[in-house]
C-alpha positions in Angstrom: 164.4 151.2 126.2 166.0 149.4 129.1 163.1 150.2 131.4 160.6 148.7 128.9 162.9 145.8 128.4 162.8 145.0 132.2 159.0 145.4 132.1 158.9 142.8 129.5 161.0 140.5 131.4 158.6 140.9 134.5 155.6 140.3 132.3 156.3 139.2 128.8 152.6 139.0 127.8 151.9 142.6 127.9 151.8 144.5 124.8 152.4 148.0 126.1 156.2 147.9 126.7 156.5 146.7 123.2 154.5 149.5 122.0 156.6 152.1 124.1 159.9 150.5 122.5 158.4 150.8 119.1 157.6 154.4 119.6 161.1 155.2 121.0 162.5 153.6 117.9 160.3 155.6 115.7 161.3 158.8 117.4 165.1 157.9 116.5 164.0 157.3 113.1 164.6 153.4 113.2 161.3 152.5 111.8 162.2 148.9 110.8 163.0 148.3 114.5 159.7 150.2 115.5 157.6 148.1 113.2 159.1 144.8 114.7 158.2 146.1 118.3 154.7 146.8 117.0 154.2 143.6 115.4 155.3 141.9 118.8 152.6 143.9 120.4 150.0 142.9 118.2 150.9 139.3 118.3 150.3 139.5 122.2 147.3 141.6 121.8 145.8 141.2 118.2 143.0 143.9 118.7 145.4 146.7 120.1 144.4 149.7 118.1 147.3 151.7 119.5 149.8 149.3 118.1 148.3 149.2 114.6 148.2 153.1 114.6 151.7 153.5 115.8 152.9 150.8 113.1 150.9 152.7 110.5 152.8 156.0 111.3 156.1 154.2 110.8 155.0 152.4 107.7 154.0 155.9 106.1 157.5 157.2 107.3 159.0 154.3 105.2 156.7 155.1 102.3 155.1 151.7 102.5 151.7 153.1 102.0 149.6 150.0 101.2 150.8 148.3 104.4 150.1 151.6 106.3 146.5 151.7 105.2 145.8 148.1 106.2 147.5 149.0 109.7 145.5 152.1 110.1 142.2 150.3 108.9 142.8 147.7 111.6 143.3 150.4 114.2 140.0 152.2 113.0 138.2 149.0 113.0 139.1 148.2 116.7 138.6 151.9 117.7 136.6 153.9 115.4 137.3 157.2 117.1 141.1 156.7 117.1 142.1 160.2 115.6 145.6 159.6 114.7 144.8 156.5 112.9 142.0 158.5 110.9 144.4 161.1 110.1 147.1 158.8 108.7 144.6 156.6 106.9 143.7 159.9 105.1 147.6 160.4 104.3 147.9 156.8 103.2 144.9 156.7 101.1 145.7 160.1 99.3 149.3 158.8 98.6 147.6 155.7 96.9 145.4 158.1 94.8 142.3 156.6 96.7 140.9 160.0 97.2 137.4 158.9 98.1 138.7 156.8 101.0 141.1 159.6 101.9 138.2 162.0 102.1 136.1 159.7 104.2 139.0 159.2 106.8 139.3 163.1 106.9 135.5 163.7 107.2 135.4 161.1 110.3 138.5 163.0 111.8 137.1 166.3 111.4 133.9 165.1 113.2 136.1 164.4 116.1 138.4 167.2 115.9 136.9 170.1 113.9 139.5 172.4 114.9 142.3 170.9 113.0 143.4 173.3 110.1 145.5 170.6 108.4 142.7 168.1 108.3 140.5 170.5 106.5 143.3 171.5 104.0 143.7 167.8 103.1 140.0 167.3 102.8 139.9 170.2 100.3 142.7 168.4 98.3 140.8 165.2 98.3 137.7 167.1 97.0 139.8 169.0 94.5 140.8 165.6 93.2 137.5 164.4 93.1 136.2 167.3 91.2 134.0 168.4 94.0 135.1 172.0 93.6 132.6 173.7 95.9 133.6 171.3 98.7 137.2 171.8 98.0 136.7 175.6 98.4 134.6 175.3 101.4 137.4 173.1 103.4 140.2 175.3 101.8 138.6 178.2 103.5 138.1 176.5 106.6 141.8 175.6 106.9 142.8 179.3 106.3 140.1 180.5 109.0 141.4 177.9 111.4 145.1 179.6 110.9 147.0 177.0 108.9 150.6 178.1 108.2 151.2 176.4 104.9 151.1 178.3 101.7 149.3 175.8 99.4 145.8 176.2 100.7 146.2 180.0 100.0 147.4 178.9 96.3 144.9 176.6 95.6 142.1 179.0 96.8 143.8 181.6 94.7 143.4 179.5 91.7 139.8 178.9 92.4 139.3 182.7 92.8 141.0 183.4 89.5 139.1 180.7 87.5 136.1 182.6 89.0 137.3 185.9 87.7 137.7 187.1 91.3 141.3 188.4 90.4 141.6 190.8 93.5 140.8 188.1 95.9 143.1 185.7 94.0 146.0 188.2 94.1 145.6 188.6 98.1 145.7 184.7 98.4 148.7 184.5 96.1 150.4 187.2 98.2 149.7 185.3 101.4 151.0 182.1 99.9 154.4 184.0 99.0 154.7 185.4 102.4 154.3 181.9 103.8 156.6 180.3 101.3 158.6 183.0 99.5 160.2 180.2 97.2 157.0 179.2 95.9 157.4 179.8 92.1 153.8 178.9 91.4 152.4 181.6 93.5 
């Protein structure tokens, strides 16, 4: 932080050092100080997508989801291909139960980074909430194909298989879920 403070002394009108200080605070789990630093960066550069995206991340960590969605929306507005902001926008909207907006964010993210298994899983969850079962199955399957290391996609897909009377496939998926999370009583 001292080096960034020195950079601010030398040129107080640059947002970059404030962003780096904010990131350092965030890594130390001091999100309130991080947000203050990001706000300083935004005051200097109101269209700085990175400052908004980093602030969104800290706001999510503090469960300030509405503010996080607003910050990520700004970041994506200034840089439509900002992958981290799109991913976090999906998280925030999902927490707020705005599943259509969450799905839209993950669809855009996957178009930029199709190999991210977690994004496919999260999009599958959005589609489950939206009662778009065929799409949910497609993205849950893709998350597994991409090697996700979470039990829940296997569990959710197992549920769909059991509902379709595909019991052997459901059992295989539930066993994999248990292997990944032996304490999962639902599987």
